[in-house]
C-alpha positions in Angstrom: 10.8 -51.0 -15.4 10.6 -47.1 -15.6 8.8 -47.4 -19.1 6.2 -49.5 -17.9 5.7 -47.4 -14.8 5.2 -44.3 -17.1 2.8 -46.2 -19.5 0.7 -47.2 -16.6 0.6 -43.8 -14.8 0.4 -41.6 -17.9 -3.6 -41.4 -17.7 -3.4 -40.3 -14.1 -0.6 -37.7 -14.9 -2.6 -36.4 -17.7 -5.7 -36.1 -15.8 -3.7 -34.4 -13.0 -2.7 -32.0 -15.5 -6.0 -31.3 -16.7 -7.4 -30.6 -13.3 -4.7 -28.4 -12.2 -5.1 -26.4 -15.6 -8.8 -26.3 -14.8 -8.3 -25.1 -11.2 -5.9 -22.4 -12.3 -8.3 -21.1 -14.9 -11.2 -21.0 -12.5 -9.0 -19.2 -9.9 -8.0 -16.6 -12.6 -11.7 -15.9 -13.2 -12.9 -16.0 -9.5 -10.2 -13.3 -8.8 -10.6 -11.0 -12.2 -12.0 -7.7 -11.1 -11.6 -6.4 -14.7 -15.1 -6.7 -15.8 -16.5 -5.6 -12.7 -14.4 -2.2 -13.3 -15.7 -2.2 -16.9 -19.2 -2.3 -15.8 -18.4 0.6 -13.3 -17.3 2.7 -16.6 -20.4 1.8 -18.6 -22.5 2.7 -15.5 -20.7 6.2 -15.4 -21.1 6.5 -19.1 -25.0 5.9 -18.6 -25.2 8.5 -15.8 -23.2 11.3 -18.1 -25.7 10.2 -20.8 -28.7 10.7 -18.9 -29.9 7.2 -19.0 -29.8 6.5 -15.3 -30.7 8.6 -12.7 -28.5 9.7 -9.8 -30.3 7.2 -7.4 -30.0 4.3 -9.7 -26.4 4.9 -10.2 -25.5 5.0 -6.8 -27.5 1.7 -6.3 -26.0 -0.1 -8.9 -22.3 1.4 -8.1 -22.9 0.2 -4.7 -23.4 -3.3 -5.8 -20.4 -3.4 -8.2 -18.3 -2.0 -5.4 -19.4 -4.7 -3.2 -18.4 -7.3 -5.7 -15.1 -5.8 -6.4 -14.3 -5.8 -2.5 -15.2 -9.5 -2.2 -12.9 -10.2 -5.3 -10.1 -8.4 -3.5 -11.0 -10.6 -0.5 -10.5 -13.7 -2.5 -7.3 -12.6 -3.7 -6.1 -12.0 -0.2 -7.3 -15.5 0.9 -5.8 -17.3 -2.1 -2.7 -15.5 -1.3 -2.7 -16.8 2.1 -3.2 -13.5 3.9 -6.1 -12.5 6.3 -8.7 -10.3 4.4 -10.4 -9.2 7.7 -6.9 -7.6 8.5 -7.5 -5.1 6.0 -11.2 -4.1 6.6 -10.1 -1.0 8.8 -9.6 1.1 5.9 -6.0 0.3 5.1 -6.8 -0.1 1.6 -4.5 3.5 0.9 -7.7 5.5 0.3 -8.2 8.6 2.4 -11.6 8.4 4.1 -13.9 11.3 4.9 -13.0 12.5 8.6 -9.5 11.3 8.3 -8.2 14.9 8.6 -5.6 14.1 6.0 -4.1 17.0 4.6 -2.0 17.7 1.2 0.0 20.8 0.8 1.7 21.7 -2.2 4.0 24.6 -3.1 4.5 25.2 -6.9 7.3 27.3 -6.2 9.1 24.3 -4.3 11.5 21.9 -6.1 
């Protein structure tokens, strides 16, 4: 009886496996920010080589950074978190006007 069940359900199990694999690949591509970071590095090189003006660089950089933030939001959503909870500058970056100070004494161990 189990052999007959396995034979009858094999096409459905195979289809489910293919669909879950495709879903995983799509999620990985949807949340991959490596190409955006590569674009950002290429943009910096273009600025350094004089191919772009400062204004062109700033516009393109802002666009890429928006896309990176959107990818980060997607990652948080897929992980089950609330992406809006992190909007208040809780990313770990020190923002202008935060009055953060760093003191370092090279003589102190």
